[in-house]
C-alpha positions in Angstrom: 0.0 0.0 0.0 1.1 3.5 -0.7 0.0 6.8 0.9 -0.6 9.4 -1.8 -1.7 13.0 -1.7 -4.5 13.9 -4.0 -6.2 17.1 -5.2 -9.8 17.3 -6.2 -10.4 18.9 -9.6 -13.9 20.0 -8.7 -13.4 21.7 -5.2 -9.6 21.9 -5.0 -9.5 20.0 -1.7 -6.3 18.2 -0.9 -6.3 15.0 1.0 -4.2 11.8 1.6 -5.4 8.3 0.8 -4.0 4.8 0.9 -3.9 3.1 -2.5 -2.8 -0.2 -3.9 0.9 -0.3 -5.1 0.8 -1.6 -8.6 4.5 -2.1 -8.7 4.4 -4.7 -5.9 4.0 -8.3 -7.2 1.7 -9.0 -4.1 -0.7 -6.2 -4.8 -0.6 -6.1 -8.6 -3.9 -7.9 -9.2 -5.9 -6.7 -6.2 -9.1 -4.8 -6.9 -10.0 -1.7 -4.9 -12.5 1.1 -4.9 -11.8 4.3 -6.9 -10.4 7.3 -5.0 -13.1 9.9 -4.2 -12.9 13.3 -2.7 -14.1 13.1 1.0 -15.5 16.7 0.7 -17.6 16.6 -2.5 -17.5 12.9 -3.3 -16.2 13.5 -6.8 -13.9 11.0 -8.5 -12.1 13.6 -10.6 -8.9 13.6 -8.5 -5.2 14.0 -9.5 -2.1 12.6 -7.7 0.1 15.3 -6.3 2.8 13.1 -4.8 3.6 9.8 -3.1 4.1 10.4 0.6 5.3 7.0 1.9 4.8 3.3 1.7 2.2 2.1 4.3 3.2 -0.9 6.3 
């Protein structure tokens, strides 16, 4: 799992979220929900940066 910082395209809210690490062979084929803005519930988000690997 990775912790990434996202920015919503609709309301410009910045937030952090844990996402699946597609580079890891253990997590490559896992299915997860799409990332949504916690403020306006939009799925139009962009990645700002990777913060850290979650353990």
